[in-house]
N, CA, C and O atoms as CSV, one atom per row, in Angstrom:
chain,resi,resn,atom,element,x,y,z
A,1,MET,N,N,15.748,19.012,37.446
A,1,MET,CA,C,14.328,19.088,37.211
A,1,MET,C,C,14.018,19.428,35.755
A,1,MET,O,O,13.081,18.889,35.165
A,2,ARG,N,N,14.814,20.325,35.187
A,2,ARG,CA,C,14.606,20.696,33.780
A,2,ARG,C,C,14.814,19.493,32.862
A,2,ARG,O,O,14.086,19.308,31.887
A,3,ILE,N,N,15.802,18.694,33.183
A,3,ILE,CA,C,16.096,17.526,32.347
A,3,ILE,C,C,14.925,16.557,32.382
A,3,ILE,O,O,14.527,16.024,31.346
A,4,VAL,N,N,14.373,16.326,33.563
A,4,VAL,CA,C,13.235,15.421,33.680
A,4,VAL,C,C,12.041,15.974,32.904
A,4,VAL,O,O,11.358,15.228,32.202
A,5,SER,N,N,11.791,17.265,33.025
A,5,SER,CA,C,10.686,17.894,32.300
A,5,SER,C,C,10.893,17.776,30.794
A,5,SER,O,O,9.955,17.479,30.054
A,6,LEU,N,N,12.109,18.006,30.349
A,6,LEU,CA,C,12.431,17.917,28.928
A,6,LEU,C,C,12.251,16.486,28.413
A,6,LEU,O,O,11.733,16.282,27.315
A,7,LEU,N,N,12.678,15.496,29.204
A,7,LEU,CA,C,12.512,14.098,28.810
A,7,LEU,C,C,11.032,13.720,28.725
A,7,LEU,O,O,10.609,13.040,27.791
A,8,LEU,N,N,10.255,14.166,29.705
A,8,LEU,CA,C,8.820,13.875,29.680
A,8,LEU,C,C,8.136,14.526,28.487
A,8,LEU,O,O,7.275,13.916,27.853
A,9,LEU,N,N,8.513,15.757,28.179
A,9,LEU,CA,C,7.948,16.454,27.028
A,9,LEU,C,C,8.297,15.727,25.734
A,9,LEU,O,O,7.440,15.557,24.868
A,10,THR,N,N,9.540,15.302,25.600
A,10,THR,CA,C,9.989,14.563,24.417
A,10,THR,C,C,9.218,13.253,24.275
A,10,THR,O,O,8.788,12.893,23.179
A,11,LEU,N,N,9.047,12.544,25.389
A,11,LEU,CA,C,8.303,11.290,25.376
A,11,LEU,C,C,6.845,11.537,24.979
A,11,LEU,O,O,6.281,10.769,24.199
A,12,PHE,N,N,6.240,12.581,25.498
A,12,PHE,CA,C,4.851,12.918,25.178
A,12,PHE,C,C,4.693,13.224,23.691
A,12,PHE,O,O,3.755,12.748,23.052
A,13,ILE,N,N,5.601,14.011,23.147
A,13,ILE,CA,C,5.540,14.369,21.724
A,13,ILE,C,C,5.747,13.131,20.857
A,13,ILE,O,O,5.019,12.931,19.884
A,14,ALA,N,N,6.724,12.304,21.195
A,14,ALA,CA,C,7.001,11.100,20.406
A,14,ALA,C,C,5.818,10.146,20.442
A,14,ALA,O,O,5.468,9.564,19.416
A,15,THR,N,N,5.200,9.976,21.594
A,15,THR,CA,C,4.042,9.091,21.712
A,15,THR,C,C,2.878,9.624,20.897
A,15,THR,O,O,2.175,8.854,20.243
A,16,GLY,N,N,2.670,10.909,20.928
A,16,GLY,CA,C,1.585,11.526,20.153
A,16,GLY,C,C,1.775,11.325,18.669
A,16,GLY,O,O,0.811,11.045,17.958
A,17,CYS,N,N,3.009,11.461,18.179
A,17,CYS,CA,C,3.284,11.279,16.752
A,17,CYS,C,C,3.028,9.848,16.320
A,17,CYS,O,O,2.429,9.616,15.269
A,18,CYS,N,N,3.474,8.884,17.115
A,18,CYS,CA,C,3.307,7.479,16.753
A,18,CYS,C,C,1.845,7.076,16.749
A,18,CYS,O,O,1.400,6.375,15.840
A,19,SER,N,N,1.082,7.512,17.762
A,19,SER,CA,C,-0.320,7.132,17.795
A,19,SER,C,C,-1.084,7.800,16.659
A,19,SER,O,O,-2.048,7.229,16.149
A,20,GLN,N,N,-0.676,8.988,16.257
A,20,GLN,CA,C,-1.329,9.666,15.141
A,20,GLN,C,C,-1.094,8.872,13.857
A,20,GLN,O,O,-2.014,8.726,13.052
A,21,LYS,N,N,0.109,8.363,13.651
A,21,LYS,CA,C,0.403,7.581,12.446
A,21,LYS,C,C,-0.425,6.300,12.431
A,21,LYS,O,O,-0.942,5.900,11.388
A,22,LYS,N,N,-0.549,5.660,13.594
A,22,LYS,CA,C,-1.331,4.446,13.678
A,22,LYS,C,C,-2.789,4.742,13.314
A,22,LYS,O,O,-3.418,3.978,12.581
A,23,ALA,N,N,-3.321,5.850,13.828
A,23,ALA,CA,C,-4.693,6.244,13.507
A,23,ALA,C,C,-4.832,6.530,12.015
A,23,ALA,O,O,-5.870,6.253,11.414
A,24,ASP,N,N,-3.786,7.083,11.430
A,24,ASP,CA,C,-3.770,7.355,9.998
A,24,ASP,C,C,-4.033,6.082,9.201
A,24,ASP,O,O,-4.823,6.091,8.257
A,25,MET,N,N,-3.384,5.005,9.573
A,25,MET,CA,C,-3.498,3.755,8.820
A,25,MET,C,C,-4.820,3.038,9.083
A,25,MET,O,O,-5.270,2.265,8.237
A,26,THR,N,N,-5.452,3.274,10.233
A,26,THR,CA,C,-6.713,2.574,10.487
A,26,THR,C,C,-7.827,3.091,9.583
A,26,THR,O,O,-8.793,2.375,9.320
A,27,SER,N,N,-7.704,4.303,9.115
A,27,SER,CA,C,-8.722,4.840,8.206
A,27,SER,C,C,-8.273,4.747,6.749
A,27,SER,O,O,-8.804,5.436,5.877
A,28,THR,N,N,-7.290,3.888,6.503
A,28,THR,CA,C,-6.709,3.779,5.171
A,28,THR,C,C,-6.890,2.372,4.612
A,28,THR,O,O,-6.708,1.377,5.313
A,29,GLN,N,N,-7.249,2.315,3.347
A,29,GLN,CA,C,-7.378,1.047,2.633
A,29,GLN,C,C,-6.462,1.118,1.417
A,29,GLN,O,O,-6.512,2.082,0.652
A,30,ILE,N,N,-5.627,0.101,1.238
A,30,ILE,CA,C,-4.689,0.062,0.116
A,30,ILE,C,C,-5.037,-1.149,-0.746
A,30,ILE,O,O,-5.133,-2.272,-0.251
A,31,GLU,N,N,-5.223,-0.904,-2.042
A,31,GLU,CA,C,-5.575,-1.995,-2.947
A,31,GLU,C,C,-4.638,-2.001,-4.152
A,31,GLU,O,O,-4.439,-0.983,-4.814
A,32,TYR,N,N,-4.069,-3.174,-4.415
A,32,TYR,CA,C,-3.268,-3.359,-5.626
A,32,TYR,C,C,-4.003,-4.370,-6.491
A,32,TYR,O,O,-4.421,-5.424,-6.013
A,33,SER,N,N,-4.157,-4.040,-7.763
A,33,SER,CA,C,-4.785,-4.989,-8.680
A,33,SER,C,C,-3.947,-5.085,-9.952
A,33,SER,O,O,-3.275,-4.136,-10.356
A,34,ALA,N,N,-4.011,-6.251,-10.559
A,34,ALA,CA,C,-3.330,-6.477,-11.835
A,34,ALA,C,C,-4.225,-7.381,-12.663
A,34,ALA,O,O,-4.696,-8.413,-12.184
A,35,MET,N,N,-4.457,-6.985,-13.915
A,35,MET,CA,C,-5.318,-7.813,-14.755
A,35,MET,C,C,-4.988,-7.681,-16.232
A,35,MET,O,O,-4.496,-6.656,-16.704
A,36,SER,N,N,-5.275,-8.746,-16.927
A,36,SER,CA,C,-5.194,-8.791,-18.392
A,36,SER,C,C,-6.260,-9.795,-18.826
A,36,SER,O,O,-7.085,-10.215,-18.015
A,37,ARG,N,N,-6.245,-10.175,-20.087
A,37,ARG,CA,C,-7.268,-11.123,-20.557
A,37,ARG,C,C,-7.209,-12.453,-19.797
A,37,ARG,O,O,-8.251,-13.032,-19.493
A,38,GLY,N,N,-6.040,-12.928,-19.498
A,38,GLY,CA,C,-5.913,-14.235,-18.843
A,38,GLY,C,C,-5.331,-14.188,-17.443
A,38,GLY,O,O,-4.898,-15.218,-16.927
A,39,TYR,N,N,-5.310,-13.045,-16.829
A,39,TYR,CA,C,-4.651,-12.909,-15.525
A,39,TYR,C,C,-5.466,-11.982,-14.631
A,39,TYR,O,O,-6.004,-10.975,-15.093
A,40,TYR,N,N,-5.554,-12.326,-13.353
A,40,TYR,CA,C,-6.271,-11.465,-12.414
A,40,TYR,C,C,-5.676,-11.617,-11.017
A,40,TYR,O,O,-5.397,-12.728,-10.564
A,41,LYS,N,N,-5.487,-10.485,-10.345
A,41,LYS,CA,C,-5.012,-10.489,-8.964
A,41,LYS,C,C,-5.519,-9.221,-8.291
A,41,LYS,O,O,-5.460,-8.134,-8.866
A,42,SER,N,N,-6.014,-9.369,-7.076
A,42,SER,CA,C,-6.450,-8.220,-6.292
A,42,SER,C,C,-6.003,-8.430,-4.853
A,42,SER,O,O,-6.273,-9.474,-4.260
A,43,ILE,N,N,-5.324,-7.443,-4.295
A,43,ILE,CA,C,-4.807,-7.511,-2.935
A,43,ILE,C,C,-5.300,-6.280,-2.193
A,43,ILE,O,O,-5.035,-5.150,-2.605
A,44,LEU,N,N,-6.011,-6.500,-1.106
A,44,LEU,CA,C,-6.586,-5.415,-0.332
A,44,LEU,C,C,-6.046,-5.474,1.092
A,44,LEU,O,O,-6.163,-6.497,1.767
A,45,VAL,N,N,-5.452,-4.365,1.546
A,45,VAL,CA,C,-4.879,-4.292,2.890
A,45,VAL,C,C,-5.603,-3.208,3.676
A,45,VAL,O,O,-5.780,-2.082,3.213
A,46,GLN,N,N,-6.018,-3.590,4.888
A,46,GLN,CA,C,-6.682,-2.642,5.773
A,46,GLN,C,C,-6.661,-3.187,7.197
A,46,GLN,O,O,-6.917,-4.371,7.418
A,47,ASP,N,N,-6.358,-2.323,8.159
A,47,ASP,CA,C,-6.405,-2.683,9.584
A,47,ASP,C,C,-5.657,-3.970,9.919
A,47,ASP,O,O,-6.217,-4.860,10.559
A,48,LYS,N,N,-4.429,-4.076,9.504
A,48,LYS,CA,C,-3.568,-5.227,9.796
A,48,LYS,C,C,-4.114,-6.555,9.275
A,48,LYS,O,O,-3.822,-7.617,9.826
A,49,SER,N,N,-4.914,-6.481,8.204
A,49,SER,CA,C,-5.376,-7.709,7.557
A,49,SER,C,C,-5.259,-7.542,6.045
A,49,SER,O,O,-5.226,-6.428,5.521
A,50,VAL,N,N,-5.199,-8.677,5.367
A,50,VAL,CA,C,-5.057,-8.664,3.917
A,50,VAL,C,C,-6.057,-9.645,3.319
A,50,VAL,O,O,-6.340,-10.696,3.893
A,51,SER,N,N,-6.583,-9.282,2.161
A,51,SER,CA,C,-7.509,-10.118,1.416
A,51,SER,C,C,-6.939,-10.268,0.007
A,51,SER,O,O,-6.660,-9.271,-0.659
A,52,VAL,N,N,-6.767,-11.503,-0.448
A,52,VAL,CA,C,-6.165,-11.767,-1.764
A,52,VAL,C,C,-7.129,-12.579,-2.624
A,52,VAL,O,O,-7.640,-13.615,-2.197
A,53,VAL,N,N,-7.367,-12.093,-3.840
A,53,VAL,CA,C,-8.161,-12.816,-4.826
A,53,VAL,C,C,-7.238,-13.065,-6.012
A,53,VAL,O,O,-6.658,-12.125,-6.555
A,54,LYS,N,N,-7.097,-14.342,-6.422
A,54,LYS,CA,C,-6.144,-14.691,-7.476
A,54,LYS,C,C,-6.779,-15.032,-8.818
A,54,LYS,O,O,-6.063,-15.314,-9.779
A,55,GLN,N,N,-8.100,-15.014,-8.904
A,55,GLN,CA,C,-8.751,-15.262,-10.185
A,55,GLN,C,C,-10.092,-14.550,-10.224
A,55,GLN,O,O,-10.717,-14.310,-9.192
A,56,ARG,N,N,-10.522,-14.216,-11.439
A,56,ARG,CA,C,-11.816,-13.543,-11.586
A,56,ARG,C,C,-12.910,-14.386,-10.944
A,56,ARG,O,O,-12.931,-15.609,-11.080
A,57,ASN,N,N,-13.796,-13.727,-10.259
A,57,ASN,CA,C,-14.898,-14.390,-9.559
A,57,ASN,C,C,-14.421,-15.389,-8.513
A,57,ASN,O,O,-15.194,-16.230,-8.052
A,58,GLY,N,N,-13.143,-15.296,-8.137
A,58,GLY,CA,C,-12.604,-16.184,-7.106
A,58,GLY,C,C,-12.940,-15.666,-5.720
A,58,GLY,O,O,-13.317,-14.508,-5.542
A,59,GLU,N,N,-12.796,-16.542,-4.752
A,59,GLU,CA,C,-13.059,-16.148,-3.382
A,59,GLU,C,C,-11.809,-15.517,-2.774
A,59,GLU,O,O,-10.679,-15.908,-3.066
A,60,ALA,N,N,-12.053,-14.544,-1.934
A,60,ALA,CA,C,-10.944,-13.868,-1.251
A,60,ALA,C,C,-10.409,-14.749,-0.131
A,60,ALA,O,O,-11.170,-15.364,0.615
A,61,VAL,N,N,-9.088,-14.798,-0.029
A,61,VAL,CA,C,-8.435,-15.478,1.076
A,61,VAL,C,C,-7.936,-14.391,2.016
A,61,VAL,O,O,-7.099,-13.568,1.643
A,62,GLN,N,N,-8.455,-14.396,3.232
A,62,GLN,CA,C,-8.104,-13.353,4.194
A,62,GLN,C,C,-7.152,-13.882,5.242
A,62,GLN,O,O,-7.216,-15.047,5.634
A,63,SER,N,N,-6.258,-12.995,5.696
A,63,SER,CA,C,-5.341,-13.354,6.769
A,63,SER,C,C,-4.900,-12.098,7.507
A,63,SER,O,O,-5.042,-10.982,7.008
A,64,LYS,N,N,-4.370,-12.301,8.689
A,64,LYS,CA,C,-3.845,-11.203,9.498
A,64,LYS,C,C,-2.409,-10.924,9.075
A,64,LYS,O,O,-1.703,-11.818,8.607
A,65,ILE,N,N,-1.991,-9.689,9.242
A,65,ILE,CA,C,-0.625,-9.283,8.915
A,65,ILE,C,C,0.162,-9.200,10.219
A,65,ILE,O,O,-0.269,-8.540,11.164
A,66,ASP,N,N,1.319,-9.870,10.272
A,66,ASP,CA,C,2.107,-9.826,11.501
A,66,ASP,C,C,2.710,-8.437,11.705
A,66,ASP,O,O,2.794,-7.642,10.769
A,67,ASP,N,N,3.122,-8.161,12.920
A,67,ASP,CA,C,3.600,-6.825,13.286
A,67,ASP,C,C,4.807,-6.368,12.468
A,67,ASP,O,O,4.893,-5.195,12.105
A,68,ALA,N,N,5.729,-7.264,12.177
A,68,ALA,CA,C,6.927,-6.890,11.411
A,68,ALA,C,C,6.553,-6.466,9.995
A,68,ALA,O,O,7.028,-5.444,9.500
A,69,LYS,N,N,5.710,-7.246,9.354
A,69,LYS,CA,C,5.278,-6.925,7.986
A,69,LYS,C,C,4.441,-5.646,7.986
A,69,LYS,O,O,4.571,-4.820,7.082
A,70,TRP,N,N,3.585,-5.481,8.993
A,70,TRP,CA,C,2.761,-4.278,9.094
A,70,TRP,C,C,3.645,-3.038,9.226
A,70,TRP,O,O,3.361,-2.008,8.615
A,71,SER,N,N,4.700,-3.130,10.009
A,71,SER,CA,C,5.630,-2.001,10.164
A,71,SER,C,C,6.275,-1.630,8.836
A,71,SER,O,O,6.453,-0.450,8.537
A,72,GLU,N,N,6.627,-2.642,8.033
A,72,GLU,CA,C,7.198,-2.380,6.711
A,72,GLU,C,C,6.192,-1.668,5.809
A,72,GLU,O,O,6.540,-0.734,5.087
A,73,ILE,N,N,4.945,-2.122,5.863
A,73,ILE,CA,C,3.898,-1.507,5.030
A,73,ILE,C,C,3.671,-0.058,5.456
A,73,ILE,O,O,3.582,0.832,4.610
A,74,VAL,N,N,3.578,0.179,6.754
A,74,VAL,CA,C,3.379,1.542,7.271
A,74,VAL,C,C,4.539,2.445,6.851
A,74,VAL,O,O,4.331,3.593,6.459
A,75,SER,N,N,5.752,1.920,6.937
A,75,SER,CA,C,6.935,2.693,6.553
A,75,SER,C,C,6.897,3.040,5.061
A,75,SER,O,O,7.136,4.188,4.686
A,76,ALA,N,N,6.602,2.062,4.218
A,76,ALA,CA,C,6.544,2.301,2.769
A,76,ALA,C,C,5.395,3.255,2.431
A,76,ALA,O,O,5.547,4.137,1.586
A,77,TYR,N,N,4.272,3.083,3.078
A,77,TYR,CA,C,3.110,3.949,2.846
A,77,TYR,C,C,3.420,5.393,3.226
A,77,TYR,O,O,3.007,6.321,2.531
A,78,SER,N,N,4.135,5.582,4.314
A,78,SER,CA,C,4.429,6.946,4.783
A,78,SER,C,C,5.292,7.730,3.792
A,78,SER,O,O,5.344,8.959,3.853
A,79,LYS,N,N,5.958,7.034,2.894
A,79,LYS,CA,C,6.817,7.693,1.904
A,79,LYS,C,C,6.081,8.007,0.600
A,79,LYS,O,O,6.656,8.610,-0.306
A,80,VAL,N,N,4.815,7.601,0.502
A,80,VAL,CA,C,4.031,7.823,-0.708
A,80,VAL,C,C,3.317,9.171,-0.621
A,80,VAL,O,O,2.645,9.470,0.367
A,81,ASN,N,N,3.473,9.975,-1.666
A,81,ASN,CA,C,2.763,11.251,-1.760
A,81,ASN,C,C,1.430,10.984,-2.454
A,81,ASN,O,O,1.372,10.807,-3.671
A,82,LEU,N,N,0.363,10.960,-1.662
A,82,LEU,CA,C,-0.955,10.610,-2.202
A,82,LEU,C,C,-1.399,11.552,-3.316
A,82,LEU,O,O,-1.994,11.113,-4.300
A,83,ASP,N,N,-1.115,12.833,-3.167
A,83,ASP,CA,C,-1.558,13.804,-4.166
A,83,ASP,C,C,-0.882,13.624,-5.527
A,83,ASP,O,O,-1.413,14.063,-6.547
A,84,SER,N,N,0.281,12.982,-5.543
A,84,SER,CA,C,0.980,12.808,-6.825
A,84,SER,C,C,0.717,11.439,-7.472
A,84,SER,O,O,1.219,11.175,-8.565
A,85,LEU,N,N,-0.053,10.574,-6.821
A,85,LEU,CA,C,-0.295,9.235,-7.382
A,85,LEU,C,C,-0.869,9.286,-8.793
A,85,LEU,O,O,-0.465,8.508,-9.657
A,86,SER,N,N,-1.794,10.185,-9.025
A,86,SER,CA,C,-2.456,10.229,-10.330
A,86,SER,C,C,-1.557,10.704,-11.463
A,86,SER,O,O,-1.913,10.573,-12.634
A,87,SER,N,N,-0.403,11.252,-11.128
A,87,SER,CA,C,0.494,11.744,-12.176
A,87,SER,C,C,1.780,10.917,-12.317
A,87,SER,O,O,2.699,11.326,-13.025
A,88,LEU,N,N,1.851,9.766,-11.655
A,88,LEU,CA,C,3.046,8.927,-11.767
A,88,LEU,C,C,3.169,8.352,-13.178
A,88,LEU,O,O,2.173,8.015,-13.818
A,89,LYS,N,N,4.398,8.251,-13.639
A,89,LYS,CA,C,4.679,7.715,-14.978
A,89,LYS,C,C,5.192,6.285,-14.866
A,89,LYS,O,O,6.072,5.990,-14.057
A,90,ALA,N,N,4.641,5.416,-15.674
A,90,ALA,CA,C,5.066,4.019,-15.705
A,90,ALA,C,C,6.439,3.915,-16.366
A,90,ALA,O,O,6.675,4.549,-17.394
A,91,PRO,N,N,7.351,3.122,-15.788
A,91,PRO,CA,C,8.692,3.002,-16.371
A,91,PRO,C,C,8.756,2.150,-17.638
A,91,PRO,O,O,9.715,2.261,-18.403
A,92,THR,N,N,7.747,1.297,-17.873
A,92,THR,CA,C,7.717,0.439,-19.062
A,92,THR,C,C,6.323,0.471,-19.679
A,92,THR,O,O,5.373,0.937,-19.049
A,93,ASP,N,N,6.197,-0.026,-20.917
A,93,ASP,CA,C,4.915,0.014,-21.632
A,93,ASP,C,C,4.481,-1.331,-22.196
A,93,ASP,O,O,3.801,-1.368,-23.221
A,94,LYS,N,N,4.846,-2.419,-21.568
A,94,LYS,CA,C,4.488,-3.744,-22.080
A,94,LYS,C,C,2.980,-3.972,-22.095
A,94,LYS,O,O,2.479,-4.737,-22.919
A,95,ARG,N,N,2.254,-3.320,-21.195
A,95,ARG,CA,C,0.803,-3.499,-21.118
A,95,ARG,C,C,0.089,-3.016,-22.375
A,95,ARG,O,O,-1.036,-3.432,-22.651
A,96,THR,N,N,0.734,-2.146,-23.131
A,96,THR,CA,C,0.092,-1.588,-24.325
A,96,THR,C,C,-0.004,-2.600,-25.469
A,96,THR,O,O,-0.788,-2.412,-26.400
A,97,TYR,N,N,0.796,-3.677,-25.402
A,97,TYR,CA,C,0.724,-4.710,-26.441
A,97,TYR,C,C,0.552,-6.104,-25.833
A,97,TYR,O,O,1.043,-7.091,-26.381
A,98,ASP,N,N,-0.140,-6.177,-24.708
A,98,ASP,CA,C,-0.405,-7.435,-24.004
A,98,ASP,C,C,0.860,-8.145,-23.543
A,98,ASP,O,O,0.865,-9.366,-23.390
A,99,GLY,N,N,1.929,-7.394,-23.322
A,99,GLY,CA,C,3.173,-7.975,-22.824
A,99,GLY,C,C,3.197,-8.081,-21.313
A,99,GLY,O,O,4.063,-8.753,-20.753
A,100,ALA,N,N,2.262,-7.429,-20.647
A,100,ALA,CA,C,2.165,-7.480,-19.185
A,100,ALA,C,C,0.745,-7.122,-18.780
A,100,ALA,O,O,0.037,-6.407,-19.490
A,101,ALA,N,N,0.347,-7.633,-17.628
A,101,ALA,CA,C,-0.951,-7.253,-17.079
A,101,ALA,C,C,-0.886,-5.788,-16.646
A,101,ALA,O,O,0.194,-5.260,-16.382
A,102,ILE,N,N,-2.038,-5.143,-16.576
A,102,ILE,CA,C,-2.094,-3.743,-16.152
A,102,ILE,C,C,-2.197,-3.699,-14.633
A,102,ILE,O,O,-3.135,-4.237,-14.044
A,103,GLY,N,N,-1.219,-3.052,-14.012
A,103,GLY,CA,C,-1.209,-2.893,-12.563
A,103,GLY,C,C,-1.795,-1.549,-12.171
A,103,GLY,O,O,-1.753,-0.586,-12.938
A,104,ASN,N,N,-2.344,-1.500,-10.956
A,104,ASN,CA,C,-2.943,-0.272,-10.475
A,104,ASN,C,C,-2.898,-0.255,-8.952
A,104,ASN,O,O,-3.182,-1.265,-8.309
A,105,LEU,N,N,-2.547,0.876,-8.383
A,105,LEU,CA,C,-2.546,1.047,-6.929
A,105,LEU,C,C,-3.604,2.081,-6.583
A,105,LEU,O,O,-3.627,3.176,-7.145
A,106,LYS,N,N,-4.479,1.721,-5.648
A,106,LYS,CA,C,-5.540,2.628,-5.212
A,106,LYS,C,C,-5.499,2.712,-3.693
A,106,LYS,O,O,-5.517,1.692,-3.004
A,107,ILE,N,N,-5.444,3.931,-3.181
A,107,ILE,CA,C,-5.420,4.157,-1.743
A,107,ILE,C,C,-6.622,5.020,-1.378
A,107,ILE,O,O,-6.829,6.095,-1.943
A,108,THR,N,N,-7.406,4.531,-0.428
A,108,THR,CA,C,-8.551,5.293,0.069
A,108,THR,C,C,-8.240,5.687,1.505
A,108,THR,O,O,-8.041,4.836,2.371
A,109,LYS,N,N,-8.202,6.980,1.735
A,109,LYS,CA,C,-7.877,7.505,3.066
A,109,LYS,C,C,-8.928,8.536,3.445
A,109,LYS,O,O,-9.164,9.491,2.705
A,110,ASP,N,N,-9.557,8.343,4.599
A,110,ASP,CA,C,-10.582,9.260,5.095
A,110,ASP,C,C,-11.656,9.538,4.045
A,110,ASP,O,O,-12.114,10.672,3.910
A,111,GLY,N,N,-12.055,8.512,3.308
A,111,GLY,CA,C,-13.122,8.650,2.331
A,111,GLY,C,C,-12.705,9.207,0.978
A,111,GLY,O,O,-13.527,9.274,0.064
A,112,LYS,N,N,-11.454,9.606,0.830
A,112,LYS,CA,C,-10.963,10.133,-0.446
A,112,LYS,C,C,-10.089,9.078,-1.115
A,112,LYS,O,O,-9.265,8.440,-0.459
A,113,THR,N,N,-10.271,8.897,-2.425
A,113,THR,CA,C,-9.537,7.875,-3.165
A,113,THR,C,C,-8.450,8.499,-4.028
A,113,THR,O,O,-8.679,9.479,-4.737
A,114,TYR,N,N,-7.260,7.907,-3.950
A,114,TYR,CA,C,-6.105,8.312,-4.746
A,114,TYR,C,C,-5.719,7.091,-5.575
A,114,TYR,O,O,-5.633,5.983,-5.046
A,115,GLU,N,N,-5.484,7.291,-6.880
A,115,GLU,CA,C,-5.235,6.149,-7.757
A,115,GLU,C,C,-4.166,6.465,-8.789
A,115,GLU,O,O,-4.068,7.584,-9.292
A,116,THR,N,N,-3.370,5.452,-9.090
A,116,THR,CA,C,-2.343,5.608,-10.119
A,116,THR,C,C,-2.940,5.338,-11.484
A,116,THR,O,O,-3.958,4.655,-11.593
A,117,PRO,N,N,-2.317,5.867,-12.529
A,117,PRO,CA,C,-2.664,5.397,-13.874
A,117,PRO,C,C,-2.140,3.960,-14.008
A,117,PRO,O,O,-1.326,3.524,-13.194
A,118,GLY,N,N,-2.584,3.246,-14.996
A,118,GLY,CA,C,-2.116,1.879,-15.196
A,118,GLY,C,C,-0.618,1.815,-15.450
A,118,GLY,O,O,-0.035,2.714,-16.056
A,119,PHE,N,N,-0.010,0.738,-14.975
A,119,PHE,CA,C,1.411,0.473,-15.219
A,119,PHE,C,C,1.587,-1.028,-15.371
A,119,PHE,O,O,0.687,-1.799,-15.038
A,120,ASP,N,N,2.733,-1.442,-15.868
A,120,ASP,CA,C,2.991,-2.866,-16.076
A,120,ASP,C,C,3.110,-3.596,-14.743
A,120,ASP,O,O,3.875,-3.186,-13.870
A,121,ASN,N,N,2.349,-4.681,-14.588
A,121,ASN,CA,C,2.456,-5.518,-13.400
A,121,ASN,C,C,3.900,-6.006,-13.278
A,121,ASN,O,O,4.459,-6.552,-14.229
A,122,GLY,N,N,4.485,-5.810,-12.124
A,122,GLY,CA,C,5.878,-6.192,-11.909
A,122,GLY,C,C,6.859,-5.048,-12.130
A,122,GLY,O,O,8.037,-5.165,-11.794
A,123,PHE,N,N,6.377,-3.942,-12.695
A,123,PHE,CA,C,7.226,-2.790,-12.970
A,123,PHE,C,C,6.531,-1.486,-12.560
A,123,PHE,O,O,6.232,-0.646,-13.409
A,124,PRO,N,N,6.275,-1.322,-11.253
A,124,PRO,CA,C,5.591,-0.098,-10.810
A,124,PRO,C,C,6.520,1.117,-10.868
A,124,PRO,O,O,7.740,0.958,-10.911
A,125,PRO,N,N,5.958,2.318,-10.871
A,125,PRO,CA,C,6.799,3.515,-10.780
A,125,PRO,C,C,7.652,3.459,-9.512
A,125,PRO,O,O,7.214,2.929,-8.491
A,126,LYS,N,N,8.855,3.999,-9.575
A,126,LYS,CA,C,9.805,3.886,-8.453
A,126,LYS,C,C,9.267,4.491,-7.163
A,126,LYS,O,O,9.652,4.058,-6.077
A,127,GLU,N,N,8.392,5.478,-7.259
A,127,GLU,CA,C,7.854,6.153,-6.076
A,127,GLU,C,C,6.971,5.231,-5.220
A,127,GLU,O,O,6.801,5.473,-4.025
A,128,ILE,N,N,6.415,4.185,-5.823
A,128,ILE,CA,C,5.536,3.273,-5.089
A,128,ILE,C,C,6.036,1.835,-5.109
A,128,ILE,O,O,5.351,0.937,-4.620
A,129,LYS,N,N,7.212,1.605,-5.663
A,129,LYS,CA,C,7.740,0.249,-5.841
A,129,LYS,C,C,7.802,-0.545,-4.535
A,129,LYS,O,O,7.359,-1.693,-4.496
A,130,LYS,N,N,8.334,0.035,-3.484
A,130,LYS,CA,C,8.479,-0.686,-2.208
A,130,LYS,C,C,7.114,-1.121,-1.685
A,130,LYS,O,O,6.944,-2.266,-1.267
A,131,LEU,N,N,6.144,-0.213,-1.707
A,131,LEU,CA,C,4.800,-0.538,-1.217
A,131,LEU,C,C,4.153,-1.619,-2.080
A,131,LEU,O,O,3.586,-2.572,-1.546
A,132,VAL,N,N,4.228,-1.488,-3.387
A,132,VAL,CA,C,3.636,-2.484,-4.288
A,132,VAL,C,C,4.300,-3.842,-4.092
A,132,VAL,O,O,3.610,-4.861,-4.046
A,133,ASP,N,N,5.616,-3.875,-3.978
A,133,ASP,CA,C,6.322,-5.147,-3.771
A,133,ASP,C,C,5.873,-5.828,-2.480
A,133,ASP,O,O,5.713,-7.048,-2.450
A,134,LEU,N,N,5.667,-5.049,-1.411
A,134,LEU,CA,C,5.198,-5.615,-0.147
A,134,LEU,C,C,3.794,-6.202,-0.309
A,134,LEU,O,O,3.497,-7.256,0.254
A,135,LEU,N,N,2.949,-5.545,-1.056
A,135,LEU,CA,C,1.591,-6.035,-1.281
A,135,LEU,C,C,1.592,-7.311,-2.121
A,135,LEU,O,O,0.893,-8.274,-1.805
A,136,VAL,N,N,2.376,-7.306,-3.184
A,136,VAL,CA,C,2.437,-8.476,-4.074
A,136,VAL,C,C,2.970,-9.703,-3.336
A,136,VAL,O,O,2.594,-10.828,-3.665
A,137,ASP,N,N,3.828,-9.506,-2.355
A,137,ASP,CA,C,4.338,-10.637,-1.563
A,137,ASP,C,C,3.208,-11.477,-0.952
A,137,ASP,O,O,3.358,-12.687,-0.779
A,138,PHE,N,N,2.091,-10.841,-0.630
A,138,PHE,CA,C,0.969,-11.588,-0.029
A,138,PHE,C,C,0.377,-12.591,-0.997
A,138,PHE,O,O,-0.154,-13.611,-0.559
A,139,SER,N,N,0.445,-12.345,-2.287
A,139,SER,CA,C,-0.141,-13.268,-3.255
A,139,SER,C,C,0.783,-14.439,-3.549
A,139,SER,O,O,0.377,-15.395,-4.210
A,140,LYS,N,N,2.007,-14.380,-3.072
A,140,LYS,CA,C,2.969,-15.464,-3.304
A,140,LYS,C,C,2.869,-16.538,-2.222
A,140,LYS,O,O,3.382,-17.643,-2.394
A,141,GLU,N,N,2.218,-16.220,-1.121
A,141,GLU,CA,C,2.132,-17.156,0.004
A,141,GLU,C,C,1.151,-18.271,-0.250
A,141,GLU,O,O,0.968,-19.138,0.603
């Protein structure tokens, strides 16, 4: 009887944790943008959908995110420390002399916005690299 009770308790706790994480992402909006004088890209992810704009004043192309890709995004997002986003250091400085577009990651969660300083498009800080790479993949499709 104890084993059954312990298994049920474990299942209850595990289910509660997973549903809480899912709820976390439903109130979260993730936006990656990159721009320079001749380049523009904006990728917005929210509620298992993505919106991509590839040129200034261009129309957004929207699509649904499949479950496998969504799981990858949730996993990468869960490893990001939102409070430290504003203090991340860019690994390269090509944007300072027009050698790269300026990249930026902005996450809005529960009405609060967290944003990185500018970094070179294609060279995000290592702390957000996996998440940014997953987002940029949507603009390649």
